[in-house]
All heavy atoms as an XYZ file, in Angstrom:
1057
protein
N      87.973    139.652    135.209
C      89.333    139.928    134.756
C      89.772    141.321    135.208
O      88.981    142.243    135.148
C      89.374    139.889    133.241
C      89.702    138.576    132.644
S      90.052    138.896    130.918
C      90.331    137.293    130.418
N      90.991    141.387    135.572
C      91.496    142.715    135.970
C      92.342    143.305    134.866
O      92.595    142.641    133.842
C      92.261    142.622    137.302
C      93.446    141.707    137.220
O      94.017    141.526    136.159
N      93.812    141.116    138.333
N      92.846    144.513    135.047
C      93.640    145.219    134.031
C      94.922    144.479    133.706
O      95.350    144.466    132.549
C      93.976    146.630    134.497
C      92.793    147.552    134.393
O      91.844    147.280    133.660
N      92.843    148.647    135.115
N      95.515    143.837    134.684
C      96.744    143.105    134.463
C      96.521    141.957    133.484
O      97.339    141.734    132.562
C      97.320    142.586    135.782
C      98.587    141.795    135.613
C      99.769    142.456    135.330
C      98.595    140.422    135.720
C     100.933    141.735    135.166
C      99.754    139.716    135.550
C     100.946    140.372    135.294
N      95.409    141.236    133.637
C      95.088    140.124    132.730
C      94.832    140.624    131.321
O      95.246    139.989    130.324
C      93.866    139.360    133.236
C      94.149    138.569    134.523
O      95.352    138.232    134.738
O      93.201    138.295    135.265
N      94.165    141.757    131.202
C      93.880    142.335    129.855
C      95.183    142.736    129.181
O      95.354    142.543    127.972
C      92.922    143.514    129.971
C      91.493    143.170    130.336
C      90.664    144.446    130.553
C      90.839    142.319    129.261
N      96.064    143.390    129.919
C      97.348    143.816    129.333
C      98.170    142.608    128.902
O      98.813    142.618    127.871
C      98.109    144.675    130.348
C      97.508    146.048    130.540
C      98.273    146.865    131.571
O      99.411    146.536    131.901
O      97.691    147.849    132.055
N      98.174    141.562    129.730
C      98.910    140.343    129.391
C      98.354    139.692    128.145
O      99.128    139.276    127.266
C      98.854    139.378    130.580
C      99.698    138.116    130.453
C     101.169    138.452    130.274
C      99.529    137.239    131.688
N      97.064    139.634    128.015
C      96.417    139.083    126.837
C      96.755    139.893    125.588
O      97.053    139.346    124.508
C      94.885    139.035    127.050
C      94.156    138.272    126.053
C      94.472    136.787    126.150
C      93.539    135.974    125.320
N      93.957    134.573    125.251
N      96.764    141.215    125.729
C      97.084    142.106    124.607
C      98.536    141.888    124.174
O      98.855    141.828    122.969
C      96.855    143.556    125.014
C      97.005    144.536    123.863
C      96.727    145.949    124.307
O      96.669    146.254    125.488
N      96.492    146.828    123.331
N      99.456    141.708    125.124
C     100.863    141.471    124.799
C     101.027    140.128    124.072
O     101.761    140.013    123.126
C     101.724    141.553    126.066
C     101.791    142.974    126.585
C     103.130    140.994    125.819
C     102.435    143.119    127.949
N     100.280    139.119    124.531
C     100.328    137.805    123.855
C      99.847    137.891    122.453
O     100.443    137.331    121.528
C      99.489    136.801    124.670
C     100.159    136.370    125.970
C      99.227    135.465    126.785
O      97.991    135.498    126.648
N      99.840    134.645    127.604
N      98.778    138.634    122.189
C      98.243    138.819    120.837
C      99.262    139.535    119.942
O      99.450    139.185    118.761
C      96.926    139.549    120.864
C      95.734    138.801    121.445
C      94.496    139.718    121.581
C      95.383    137.599    120.588
N      99.911    140.559    120.470
C     100.912    141.292    119.705
C     102.101    140.362    119.363
O     102.623    140.402    118.269
C     101.389    142.500    120.486
C     100.396    143.638    120.550
C     100.878    144.797    121.441
O     101.808    144.624    122.199
N     100.191    145.929    121.333
N     102.488    139.543    120.337
C     103.594    138.610    120.062
C     103.245    137.587    118.980
O     104.062    137.267    118.118
C     103.979    137.880    121.380
C     104.797    138.733    122.304
O     105.374    139.733    121.880
N     104.842    138.355    123.560
N     102.027    137.081    119.020
C     101.582    136.144    118.008
C     101.544    136.815    116.600
O     101.965    136.230    115.624
C     100.173    135.601    118.331
C     100.167    134.623    119.498
C      98.771    134.163    119.846
O      97.875    134.222    118.967
O      98.563    133.771    121.008
N     101.081    138.062    116.553
C     101.046    138.806    115.296
C     102.445    138.986    114.754
O     102.748    138.780    113.593
C     100.362    140.134    115.502
C     100.215    140.965    114.237
C      99.526    142.288    114.491
C      99.515    143.107    113.252
N      98.984    144.458    113.502
N     103.402    139.427    115.626
C     104.794    139.600    115.203
C     105.414    138.292    114.742
O     106.154    138.239    113.772
C     105.610    140.186    116.357
C     105.408    141.652    116.668
C     106.147    142.038    117.938
C     105.905    142.504    115.511
N     105.098    137.199    115.435
C     105.641    135.868    115.067
C     105.170    135.492    113.668
O     105.950    135.013    112.862
C     105.239    134.814    116.081
C     105.782    133.466    115.779
C     107.122    133.166    115.974
C     104.914    132.475    115.267
C     107.586    131.934    115.639
C     105.417    131.223    114.942
C     106.765    130.948    115.153
N     103.876    135.700    113.357
C     103.344    135.390    112.036
C     104.041    136.254    110.962
O     104.384    135.765    109.896
C     101.836    135.610    111.996
C     101.023    134.526    112.646
C      99.540    134.624    112.282
N      98.946    135.907    112.640
C      98.406    136.173    113.830
N      98.336    135.263    114.751
N      97.886    137.367    114.074
N     104.232    137.533    111.245
C     104.875    138.429    110.287
C     106.344    138.017    110.067
O     106.810    138.015    108.935
C     104.773    139.868    110.756
C     103.389    140.449    110.700
C     103.280    141.815    111.331
O     104.275    142.366    111.814
O     102.151    142.387    111.305
N     107.025    137.670    111.138
C     108.450    137.234    110.991
C     108.487    135.927    110.247
O     109.437    135.680    109.472
C     109.088    137.099    112.370
C     109.450    138.397    113.057
C     109.972    138.157    114.471
C     110.484    139.193    112.255
N     107.566    135.018    110.433
C     107.547    133.770    109.714
C     107.361    134.007    108.217
O     108.027    133.391    107.392
C     106.399    132.868    110.235
O     106.619    132.507    111.558
N     106.484    134.955    107.884
C     106.277    135.289    106.487
C     107.529    135.889    105.868
O     107.928    135.543    104.699
C     105.100    136.256    106.338
N     108.220    136.750    106.598
C     109.445    137.351    106.100
C     110.527    136.299    105.924
O     111.246    136.272    104.941
C     109.917    138.493    107.079
C     108.950    139.653    106.969
C     111.321    138.922    106.724
C     109.180    140.733    108.017
N     110.618    135.365    106.871
C     111.621    134.308    106.792
C     111.360    133.460    105.548
O     112.299    133.096    104.848
C     111.563    133.422    108.050
O     111.763    134.242    109.220
C     112.604    132.311    108.031
N     110.114    133.115    105.268
C     109.787    132.346    104.091
C     110.170    133.069    102.800
O     110.684    132.501    101.865
C     108.287    131.993    104.046
C     107.890    130.927    105.040
C     106.389    130.702    105.008
O     105.605    131.474    104.485
N     105.985    129.586    105.619
N     109.926    134.398    102.763
C     110.282    135.194    101.594
C     111.795    135.222    101.391
O     112.285    135.174    100.264
C     109.720    136.603    101.707
C     108.239    136.662    101.549
S     107.450    138.312    101.547
C     108.603    139.442    102.230
N     112.542    135.292    102.478
C     113.999    135.326    102.373
C     114.561    133.972    101.947
O     115.559    133.911    101.193
C     114.623    135.777    103.687
C     114.394    137.214    104.066
C     114.973    137.489    105.448
C     115.070    138.163    103.067
N     113.956    132.892    102.420
C     114.424    131.549    102.080
C     114.090    131.200    100.620
O     114.856    130.529     99.940
C     113.843    130.522    103.048
C     114.423    130.599    104.428
C     113.700    129.672    105.421
O     112.707    129.009    105.039
O     114.174    129.596    106.562
N     112.925    131.610    100.165
C     112.502    131.308     98.809
C     112.009    132.568     98.116
O     110.773    132.799     98.052
C     111.373    130.271     98.832
C     111.786    128.932     99.350
C     110.618    128.004     99.347
C     111.020    126.659     99.990
N     109.900    125.728    100.029
N     112.911    133.414     97.686
C     112.467    134.658     97.055
C     111.720    134.356     95.730
O     112.049    133.413     95.032
C     113.736    135.438     96.781
C     114.817    134.413     96.807
C     114.347    133.307     97.677
N     110.737    135.150     95.429
C     110.027    135.011     94.175
C     110.944    135.315     93.029
O     111.711    136.291     93.058
C     108.816    135.949     94.156
N     110.941    134.463     92.016
C     111.822    134.662     90.877
C     111.259    135.797     90.015
O     110.083    135.810     89.679
C     111.918    133.397     90.047
C     112.696    132.285     90.765
C     112.902    131.097     89.869
O     112.987    131.258     88.636
O     112.981    130.013     90.404
N     112.132    136.730     89.725
C     111.722    137.845     88.917
C     112.258    137.657     87.494
O     113.470    137.508     87.294
C     112.312    139.152     89.495
C     111.863    140.401     88.783
C     112.417    141.642     89.432
C     111.974    142.871     88.720
N     112.557    144.077     89.317
N     111.364    137.590     86.556
C     111.760    137.343     85.192
C     112.014    138.717     84.538
O     111.154    139.582     84.537
C     110.637    136.609     84.408
C     111.005    136.416     82.950
C     110.346    135.270     85.083
N     113.210    138.897     84.083
C     113.549    140.135     83.400
C     114.018    139.824     81.978
O     114.751    138.845     81.766
C     114.649    140.908     84.116
O     115.816    140.099     84.216
C     114.222    141.347     85.486
N     113.575    140.608     81.081
C     113.990    140.475     79.704
C     114.833    141.694     79.334
O     114.328    142.814     79.341
C     112.784    140.363     78.786
C     111.964    139.137     79.011
C     110.842    139.164     79.807
C     112.333    137.941     78.432
C     110.089    138.030     80.032
C     111.594    136.770     78.674
C     110.460    136.824     79.457
N     116.075    141.446     79.065
C     116.926    142.562     78.643
C     116.776    142.725     77.118
O     116.566    141.751     76.404
C     118.380    142.282     78.995
C     118.646    142.257     80.478
C     120.106    142.056     80.781
O     120.959    142.433     79.933
O     120.412    141.548     81.846
N     116.940    143.935     76.717
C     116.893    144.200     75.279
C     118.111    143.591     74.603
O     119.180    143.568     75.165
C     116.876    145.681     75.014
C     115.651    146.397     75.446
C     115.780    147.873     75.093
C     114.519    148.624     75.400
N     114.602    149.997     74.878
N     117.951    143.166     73.394
C     119.103    142.671     72.607
C     119.775    143.840     71.877
O     120.954    143.798     71.624
C     118.615    141.641     71.584
C     118.269    140.297     72.193
C     119.446    139.624     72.897
O     120.554    139.670     72.380
O     119.235    139.064     73.979
N     118.955    144.857     71.532
C     119.479    146.022     70.822
C     118.932    147.286     71.465
O     117.813    147.325     71.951
C     119.064    145.972     69.338
C     119.658    144.802     68.615
C     118.913    143.626     68.447
C     120.934    144.863     68.110
C     119.493    142.526     67.790
C     121.491    143.763     67.466
C     120.760    142.611     67.295
N     119.767    148.321     71.462
C     119.413    149.605     72.042
C     119.488    150.703     70.971
O     120.472    150.792     70.240
C     120.377    149.949     73.176
C     120.240    149.029     74.363
C     120.871    147.792     74.399
C     119.450    149.408     75.459
C     120.732    146.944     75.495
C     119.322    148.569     76.568
C     119.968    147.322     76.572
O     119.807    146.514     77.632
N     118.491    151.568     70.981
C     118.482    152.706     70.042
C     119.340    153.838     70.591
O     119.815    153.768     71.746
C     117.049    153.227     69.828
O     116.574    153.713     71.101
C     116.094    152.174     69.314
N     119.546    154.857     69.799
C     120.292    156.011     70.251
C     119.636    156.656     71.489
O     120.299    157.000     72.445
C     120.408    157.074     69.159
C     121.260    156.535     67.988
C     121.069    158.362     69.663
C     121.307    157.437     66.745
N     118.313    156.687     71.484
C     117.560    157.252     72.643
C     117.845    156.424     73.902
O     118.058    156.957     74.982
C     116.055    157.285     72.341
C     115.702    158.341     71.304
C     115.847    157.871     69.862
O     116.244    156.688     69.627
O     115.605    158.670     68.948
N     117.807    155.092     73.736
C     118.092    154.223     74.896
C     119.509    154.446     75.405
O     119.720    154.570     76.612
C     117.962    152.737     74.490
C     116.576    152.331     74.082
O     115.612    152.954     74.587
O     116.459    151.376     73.276
N     120.462    154.510     74.491
C     121.877    154.708     74.893
C     122.077    156.038     75.598
O     122.751    156.096     76.595
C     122.772    154.641     73.667
S     122.850    152.999     72.878
N     121.457    157.085     75.038
C     121.608    158.419     75.667
C     121.017    158.397     77.075
O     121.557    159.017     77.991
C     120.937    159.483     74.810
N     119.874    157.753     77.248
C     119.251    157.666     78.564
C     120.088    156.879     79.562
O     120.148    157.239     80.727
N     120.723    155.803     79.093
C     121.529    154.983     79.983
C     122.842    155.695     80.353
O     123.245    155.670     81.530
C     121.867    153.645     79.304
C     120.700    152.673     79.154
C     121.106    151.513     78.255
C     120.280    152.141     80.489
N     123.496    156.285     79.398
C     124.817    156.883     79.660
C     124.696    158.248     80.323
O     125.408    158.582     81.216
C     125.607    156.998     78.350
C     127.005    157.565     78.521
C     128.000    156.494     78.330
C     129.418    157.023     78.379
N     130.357    156.120     77.822
N     123.714    159.048     79.831
C     123.584    160.380     80.360
C     124.787    161.214     80.011
O     125.551    160.920     79.106
N     125.004    162.291     80.742
C     126.179    163.112     80.541
C     126.075    164.098     79.412
O     126.806    165.072     79.370
N     125.212    163.837     78.464
C     125.040    164.746     77.327
C     123.587    164.658     76.874
O     122.872    163.708     77.186
C     125.962    164.346     76.163
N     123.179    165.658     76.112
C     121.822    165.704     75.604
C     121.639    164.665     74.493
O     122.580    164.281     73.819
C     121.522    167.088     75.068
N     120.411    164.227     74.287
C     120.111    163.269     73.235
C     120.573    163.797     71.896
O     121.146    163.054     71.083
C     118.594    162.988     73.218
C     118.066    162.160     72.046
C     118.717    160.761     72.046
C     116.568    162.048     72.129
N     120.371    165.027     71.639
C     120.770    165.640     70.355
C     122.279    165.541     70.129
O     122.731    165.381     69.041
C     120.295    167.085     70.249
C     120.206    167.530     68.849
O     119.790    166.795     67.968
N     120.561    168.772     68.602
N     123.063    165.645     71.229
C     124.523    165.529     71.123
C     124.897    164.139     70.627
O     125.728    163.983     69.716
C     125.165    165.791     72.490
O     124.819    167.083     72.918
C     126.671    165.648     72.420
N     124.229    163.106     71.160
C     124.517    161.759     70.714
C     124.038    161.544     69.252
O     124.720    160.854     68.470
C     123.863    160.725     71.624
C     124.506    160.634     72.975
C     123.873    161.091     74.101
C     125.771    160.059     73.122
C     124.469    161.008     75.376
C     126.394    159.977     74.356
C     125.719    160.451     75.483
O     126.347    160.374     76.709
N     122.913    162.115     68.899
C     122.390    161.967     67.569
C     123.309    162.628     66.527
O     123.445    162.142     65.395
C     120.984    162.554     67.436
C     119.906    161.668     68.040
C     118.543    162.310     67.810
C     117.448    161.391     68.271
N     116.118    161.976     67.987
N     123.891    163.745     66.866
C     124.723    164.513     65.922
C     126.176    164.064     65.872
O     126.864    164.376     64.933
C     124.674    166.010     66.290
S     123.045    166.748     66.061
N     126.618    163.313     66.877
C     128.001    162.900     66.946
C     128.098    161.367     67.076
O     128.170    160.856     68.159
C     128.692    163.552     68.161
C     128.680    165.048     68.071
O     129.252    165.639     67.187
N     127.950    165.671     68.998
N     128.116    160.734     65.936
C     128.157    159.245     65.939
C     129.380    158.721     66.641
O     129.386    157.611     67.171
C     128.125    158.695     64.529
C     126.815    159.031     63.852
C     126.029    157.944     63.214
N     126.363    156.584     63.323
C     126.215    155.735     62.340
N     125.798    156.139     61.167
N     126.496    154.477     62.511
N     130.437    159.535     66.711
C     131.638    159.104     67.419
C     131.396    158.848     68.891
O     132.045    158.029     69.508
C     132.755    160.181     67.244
C     134.049    159.815     67.860
C     134.904    158.881     67.279
C     134.446    160.371     69.077
C     136.099    158.520     67.853
C     135.656    160.039     69.672
C     136.463    159.109     69.041
N     130.405    159.511     69.479
C     130.092    159.336     70.885
C     129.193    158.122     71.185
O     128.955    157.799     72.328
C     129.400    160.608     71.399
C     130.238    161.881     71.424
C     129.407    163.058     71.896
C     131.481    161.696     72.313
N     128.759    157.465     70.152
C     127.855    156.299     70.303
C     128.655    155.012     70.494
O     129.865    154.987     70.253
C     126.941    156.181     69.092
C     125.931    157.311     68.948
C     125.219    157.196     67.593
C     124.952    157.336     70.073
N     128.001    153.916     70.903
C     128.709    152.649     70.982
C     129.358    152.284     69.671
O     128.789    152.496     68.576
C     127.592    151.652     71.305
C     126.561    152.483     71.998
C     126.601    153.823     71.324
N     130.606    151.830     69.733
C     131.361    151.529     68.531
C     131.978    152.694     67.867
O     132.621    152.582     66.812
N     131.835    153.900     68.431
C     132.446    155.145     67.901
C     132.121    155.414     66.448
O     132.930    155.969     65.719
C     133.961    155.085     68.123
S     134.442    155.114     69.838
N     130.939    155.031     65.996
C     130.561    155.282     64.645
C     130.936    154.229     63.658
O     130.603    154.304     62.479
N     131.647    153.187     64.086
C     132.029    152.113     63.191
C     130.774    151.277     62.902
O     130.153    150.725     63.792
C     133.105    151.230     63.868
C     133.682    150.190     62.922
O     133.040    149.791     61.949
N     134.878    149.749     63.232
N     130.427    151.155     61.588
C     129.185    150.472     61.235
C     129.146    148.991     61.657
O     128.075    148.421     61.778
C     129.100    150.591     59.704
C     130.153    151.524     59.309
C     131.089    151.749     60.458
N     130.283    148.395     61.875
C     130.258    146.961     62.269
C     129.731    146.767     63.701
O     129.396    145.657     64.080
C     131.631    146.323     62.075
C     132.625    146.470     63.199
C     133.880    145.668     62.926
C     134.717    145.544     64.169
N     135.912    144.776     63.952
N     129.584    147.869     64.463
C     129.033    147.758     65.836
C     127.608    148.235     65.890
O     127.087    148.479     66.992
C     129.900    148.595     66.785
C     131.279    148.048     66.948
C     132.354    148.605     66.311
C     131.525    146.937     67.760
C     133.638    148.109     66.456
C     132.783    146.405     67.889
C     133.859    147.005     67.232
N     126.936    148.397     64.751
C     125.548    148.845     64.743
C     124.727    148.077     63.734
O     125.268    147.421     62.828
C     125.479    150.362     64.449
O     125.989    150.617     63.159
N     123.434    148.109     63.898
C     122.509    147.465     62.975
C     121.318    148.390     62.812
O     121.153    149.376     63.551
C     122.021    146.096     63.528
C     123.128    145.104     63.636
C     121.300    146.259     64.852
N     120.495    148.096     61.838
C     119.244    148.821     61.667
C     118.109    147.881     61.951
O     118.048    146.773     61.423
C     119.143    149.404     60.231
C     119.984    150.622     60.046
C     121.303    150.546     59.600
C     119.455    151.877     60.318
C     122.049    151.666     59.437
C     120.229    153.005     60.183
C     121.562    152.900     59.743
N     117.230    148.302     62.824
C     116.032    147.544     63.169
C     114.828    148.406     62.875
O     114.716    149.501     63.469
C     116.073    147.078     64.650
C     117.275    146.181     64.840
C     114.757    146.405     65.004
C     117.451    145.608     66.202
N     113.970    147.960     61.992
C     112.819    148.725     61.544
C     113.242    150.120     61.086
O     112.557    151.112     61.337
C     111.775    148.796     62.644
N     114.377    150.189     60.437
C     114.852    151.451     59.899
C     115.535    152.396     60.879
O     115.882    153.509     60.547
N     115.690    151.944     62.140
C     116.316    152.779     63.148
C     117.653    152.202     63.532
O     117.805    151.004     63.721
C     115.426    152.891     64.390
C     114.124    153.582     64.087
C     113.305    153.835     65.292
N     113.955    154.871     66.065
C     113.683    155.105     67.350
N     112.800    154.416     67.959
N     114.289    156.067     67.968
N     118.615    153.089     63.734
C     119.956    152.682     64.142
C     119.886    152.099     65.546
O     119.290    152.687     66.452
C     120.901    153.891     64.107
C     122.390    153.649     64.445
C     122.974    152.747     63.378
C     123.121    154.966     64.470
N     120.551    150.934     65.748
C     120.524    150.297     67.049
C     121.890    149.628     67.268
O     122.639    149.417     66.310
C     119.397    149.276     67.129
N     122.142    149.292     68.520
C     123.450    148.747     68.907
C     123.220    147.463     69.722
O     122.316    147.447     70.571
C     124.247    149.768     69.703
C     124.377    151.063     69.000
C     123.459    152.074     69.191
C     125.390    151.276     68.061
C     123.539    153.267     68.507
C     125.510    152.466     67.389
C     124.589    153.472     67.587
N     124.043    146.416     69.537
C     123.883    145.189     70.319
C     124.183    145.443     71.792
O     125.004    146.274     72.141
C     124.910    144.222     69.711
C     125.556    144.922     68.587
C     125.092    146.328     68.528
N     123.486    144.690     72.630
C     123.626    144.846     74.069
C     125.071    144.759     74.565
O     125.512    145.545     75.388
C     122.770    143.792     74.819
C     122.909    143.910     76.322
C     122.082    142.926     77.121
N     122.235    141.578     76.679
C     121.250    140.736     76.448
N     120.018    141.128     76.606
N     121.490    139.504     76.060
N     125.831    143.775     74.038
C     127.232    143.582     74.497
C     128.051    144.875     74.323
O     128.798    145.259     75.186
C     127.878    142.409     73.775
C     127.248    141.093     74.030
C     125.990    140.868     73.199
O     125.864    141.390     72.066
O     125.082    140.153     73.687
N     127.887    145.484     73.143
C     128.671    146.680     72.855
C     128.187    147.853     73.708
O     128.988    148.641     74.186
C     128.598    147.035     71.370
C     129.573    148.115     70.985
C     131.032    147.732     71.257
O     131.375    146.547     71.135
O     131.812    148.636     71.534
N     126.899    147.952     73.926
C     126.331    149.047     74.754
C     126.848    148.919     76.180
O     127.273    149.900     76.801
C     124.776    149.054     74.711
C     124.232    150.040     75.715
C     124.315    149.400     73.295
N     126.877    147.706     76.739
C     127.320    147.525     78.096
C     128.809    147.859     78.231
O     129.220    148.439     79.242
C     127.035    146.074     78.565
C     125.606    145.688     78.649
S     124.670    146.822     79.734
C     123.266    147.169     78.683
N     129.567    147.527     77.239
C     131.004    147.891     77.243
C     131.145    149.417     77.142
O     131.921    150.039     77.881
C     131.658    147.220     76.007
C     133.135    147.379     75.937
C     133.619    146.578     74.713
C     135.085    146.822     74.454
N     135.527    146.105     73.249
N     130.403    150.054     76.264
C     130.453    151.505     76.037
C     130.035    152.305     77.269
O     130.585    153.347     77.530
C     129.541    151.828     74.825
C     129.280    153.260     74.585
C     130.103    154.145     73.968
C     128.076    153.963     74.835
N     129.498    155.370     73.854
C     128.258    155.273     74.381
C     126.864    153.634     75.401
C     127.262    156.247     74.478
C     125.874    154.591     75.515
C     126.082    155.877     75.060
N     129.060    151.770     78.016
C     128.601    152.477     79.197
C     129.676    152.691     80.259
O     129.654    153.636     81.031
C     127.432    151.724     79.853
C     126.089    151.835     79.137
C     125.076    150.885     79.761
C     125.585    153.247     79.096
N     130.676    151.824     80.251
C     131.758    151.914     81.247
C     132.882    152.829     80.839
O     133.816    153.039     81.600
C     132.315    150.512     81.511
C     131.278    149.572     82.110
C     131.834    148.154     82.208
C     130.743    147.202     82.684
N     131.159    145.832     82.612
N     132.818    153.401     79.632
C     133.886    154.207     79.095
C     133.659    155.685     79.441
O     132.579    156.231     79.174
C     133.993    154.069     77.540
C     134.190    152.597     77.164
C     135.102    154.931     77.005
C     135.445    151.962     77.693
N     134.663    156.324     80.046
C     134.566    157.748     80.333
C     135.375    158.506     79.247
O     136.036    157.902     78.417
C     135.205    158.057     81.734
O     136.582    157.824     81.691
N     135.304    159.822     79.314
C     136.055    160.659     78.368
C     137.543    160.345     78.418
O     138.201    160.312     77.371
C     135.832    162.135     78.645
C     134.506    162.642     78.138
O     133.758    161.843     77.505
O     134.191    163.812     78.413
N     138.054    160.074     79.582
C     139.494    159.827     79.716
C     139.938    158.568     78.986
O     141.040    158.469     78.494
C     139.864    159.681     81.198
N     139.048    157.593     78.839
C     139.353    156.311     78.200
C     138.816    156.235     76.776
O     138.970    155.194     76.096
C     138.784    155.167     79.023
C     139.244    155.176     80.439
O     140.413    155.499     80.694
O     138.421    154.881     81.343
N     138.211    157.280     76.293
C     137.486    157.181     75.014
C     138.390    156.980     73.821
O     138.012    156.287     72.863
C     136.592    158.424     74.810
C     135.279    158.059     74.131
C     134.234    157.520     74.865
C     135.135    158.224     72.765
C     133.057    157.134     74.235
C     133.967    157.851     72.138
C     132.950    157.325     72.867
O     131.784    156.942     72.266
N     139.566    157.535     73.791
C     140.475    157.373     72.652
C     140.904    155.931     72.566
O     140.962    155.359     71.452
C     141.720    158.327     72.806
C     141.258    159.811     72.930
C     142.663    158.139     71.616
C     140.407    160.324     71.769
N     141.192    155.294     73.695
C     141.568    153.863     73.680
C     140.392    153.016     73.192
O     140.561    152.063     72.445
C     142.002    153.405     75.082
C     143.311    154.076     75.518
O     144.114    154.422     74.664
O     143.482    154.223     76.728
N     139.181    153.398     73.623
C     137.992    152.664     73.178
C     137.813    152.805     71.678
O     137.478    151.841     70.981
C     136.751    153.200     73.936
C     135.457    152.625     73.463
C     135.168    151.265     73.630
C     134.518    153.436     72.827
C     133.946    150.758     73.196
C     133.316    152.907     72.383
C     133.033    151.561     72.552
O     131.850    151.041     72.110
N     138.059    154.012     71.149
C     137.926    154.245     69.695
C     138.914    153.341     68.930
O     138.573    152.741     67.921
C     138.183    155.710     69.365
N     140.129    153.203     69.470
C     141.147    152.324     68.817
C     140.666    150.881     68.829
O     140.822    150.162     67.858
C     142.484    152.457     69.509
C     143.163    153.772     69.250
C     144.469    153.885     69.995
C     145.063    155.289     69.802
N     146.255    155.489     70.630
N     140.067    150.422     69.948
C     139.523    149.078     70.035
C     138.427    148.853     68.995
O     138.249    147.734     68.518
C     138.931    148.824     71.419
C     139.936    148.632     72.518
C     139.255    148.399     73.857
O     138.152    147.838     73.898
O     139.815    148.838     74.883
N     137.701    149.895     68.667
C     136.601    149.815     67.742
C     137.072    149.948     66.297
O     136.246    149.918     65.376
C     135.558    150.856     68.025
S     134.740    150.620     69.632
N     138.357    150.139     66.106
C     138.918    150.230     64.765
C     138.909    151.641     64.183
O     139.088    151.814     62.976
N     138.713    152.645     65.013
C     138.696    154.022     64.531
C     140.150    154.538     64.612
O     140.743    154.559     65.671
C     137.780    154.885     65.372
C     136.357    154.345     65.421
C     137.821    156.351     64.949
C     135.676    154.241     64.068
N     140.667    154.936     63.463
C     142.071    155.412     63.444
C     142.180    156.913     63.419
O     143.162    157.471     63.879
C     142.787    154.840     62.199
O     142.071    155.184     61.022
C     142.930    153.328     62.309
N     141.142    157.577     62.911
C     141.134    159.035     62.844
C     140.126    159.537     63.865
O     138.941    159.327     63.718
C     140.810    159.537     61.418
C     140.794    161.064     61.394
C     141.796    159.007     60.421
N     140.665    160.258     64.874
C     139.786    160.762     65.925
C     139.690    162.291     65.759
O     140.695    162.954     65.629
C     140.368    160.431     67.317
C     139.535    161.041     68.431
C     140.483    158.932     67.489
N     138.487    162.835     65.737
C     138.339    164.288     65.630
C     139.089    165.033     66.759
O     139.121    164.564     67.910
C     136.819    164.528     65.760
C     136.184    163.240     65.360
C     137.163    162.163     65.771
N     139.695    166.133     66.423
C     140.540    166.882     67.344
C     139.818    167.263     68.636
O     140.372    167.222     69.720
C     141.080    168.137     66.642
C     142.066    168.941     67.489
C     143.361    168.199     67.800
O     143.781    167.387     66.987
O     143.926    168.462     68.882
N     138.545    167.645     68.527
C     137.825    168.099     69.745
C     137.702    166.939     70.730
O     137.706    167.190     71.949
C     136.497    168.718     69.393
C     135.430    167.775     68.899
C     134.142    168.540     68.630
C     133.015    167.680     68.176
N     131.790    168.427     67.950
N     137.632    165.740     70.262
C     137.512    164.599     71.205
C     138.873    164.226     71.823
O     138.916    163.748     72.954
C     136.881    163.378     70.503
C     135.497    163.683     70.018
C     135.223    163.670     68.651
C     134.485    164.005     70.891
C     133.961    163.990     68.187
C     133.223    164.347     70.455
C     132.963    164.338     69.073
O     131.707    164.671     68.624
N     139.909    164.465     71.093
C     141.254    164.282     71.661
C     141.459    165.272     72.783
O     141.963    164.938     73.864
C     142.333    164.464     70.561
C     142.239    163.294     69.567
C     143.722    164.513     71.182
C     143.161    163.434     68.360
N     141.030    166.518     72.578
C     141.148    167.557     73.644
C     140.281    167.186     74.835
O     140.758    167.334     75.990
C     140.725    168.915     73.066
C     141.705    169.528     72.134
C     141.210    170.874     71.586
C     142.125    171.455     70.559
N     141.643    172.727     70.009
N     139.089    166.719     74.607
C     138.222    166.286     75.719
C     138.852    165.167     76.521
O     138.818    165.161     77.748
C     136.845    165.871     75.203
C     135.850    166.935     74.793
C     134.628    166.293     74.171
C     135.479    167.785     75.975
N     139.441    164.217     75.810
C     140.071    163.087     76.494
C     141.284    163.521     77.320
O     141.435    163.088     78.461
C     140.502    162.035     75.465
N     142.105    164.393     76.751
C     143.228    164.905     77.505
C     142.828    165.666     78.756
O     143.400    165.538     79.813
C     144.130    165.773     76.607
C     144.925    165.002     75.587
C     145.815    165.889     74.742
C     146.569    165.099     73.728
N     147.397    165.930     72.854
N     141.797    166.496     78.587
C     141.291    167.275     79.706
C     140.788    166.346     80.820
O     141.036    166.548     82.017
C     140.174    168.199     79.248
C     139.710    169.238     80.207
C     138.659    170.142     79.524
C     138.218    171.232     80.450
N     137.257    172.095     79.772
N     140.067    165.297     80.456
C     139.517    164.354     81.424
C     140.647    163.568     82.109
O     140.609    163.306     83.303
C     138.556    163.375     80.721
N     141.696    163.244     81.335
C     142.849    162.504     81.900
C     143.567    163.389     82.925
O     143.990    162.915     83.952
C     143.781    162.067     80.790
C     143.256    160.923     79.973
C     144.060    160.641     78.726
O     144.921    161.436     78.355
N     143.739    159.556     78.073
N     143.716    164.663     82.603
C     144.401    165.591     83.525
C     143.602    165.714     84.803
O     144.158    165.752     85.916
C     144.575    166.957     82.877
C     145.626    166.967     81.789
C     145.631    168.316     81.026
O     144.758    169.137     81.182
N     146.664    168.493     80.199
N     142.278    165.774     84.720
C     141.468    165.898     85.943
C     141.538    164.601     86.756
O     141.487    164.657     87.985
C     140.013    166.153     85.550
C     139.812    167.563     85.092
C     138.342    167.866     84.861
N     138.188    169.221     84.400
C     137.109    169.676     83.784
N     136.057    168.871     83.576
N     137.003    170.911     83.410
N     141.659    163.469     86.078
C     141.758    162.182     86.807
C     143.078    162.055     87.544
O     143.136    161.419     88.578
C     141.585    161.042     85.809
N     144.134    162.694     87.038
C     145.453    162.603     87.645
C     145.561    163.505     88.857
O     146.402    163.231     89.728
C     146.526    162.982     86.632
C     146.681    161.931     85.510
C     147.606    162.406     84.410
O     148.133    163.510     84.493
O     147.799    161.634     83.456
N     144.779    164.564     88.927
C     144.853    165.504     90.049
C     144.239    164.862     91.283
O     143.082    164.459     91.264
C     144.162    166.826     89.710
C     144.163    167.747     90.892
C     144.794    167.506     88.506
N     145.005    164.758     92.403
C     144.429    164.155     93.616
C     143.360    165.099     94.201
O     143.501    166.305     94.185
C     145.615    163.990     94.538
C     146.683    164.866     94.009
C     146.396    165.101     92.546
N     142.367    164.475     94.764
C     141.254    165.269     95.318
C     141.608    165.841     96.676
O     142.396    165.498     97.434
C     140.007    164.383     95.491
């Protein structure tokens, strides 16, 4: 055998290896493995603070108005003695920014909003109106 034959054989082996790898990838794409995920039904204050971010955990703990449901007890439950919130309300709350928080509070049945949160909402609305 000469060098040309050896190089040709090596190229053929590389092609076969690539073909096997591509076949495996094609099978994975056609039939992806099902991933079983279990979402929580209820989220604690710690969970909510971690998901939303933007403020320290202690801020959320001290200001129930900033939590899902804006402090309205009908949007919370106690599980093993800890305050928790249903997933549906948490997912809705996660999408609310400071600019929309007063409207969210009204949806939750909160009629009296602390002054500092009204100021925060107005400030956020003004920033949203300014073009970048």
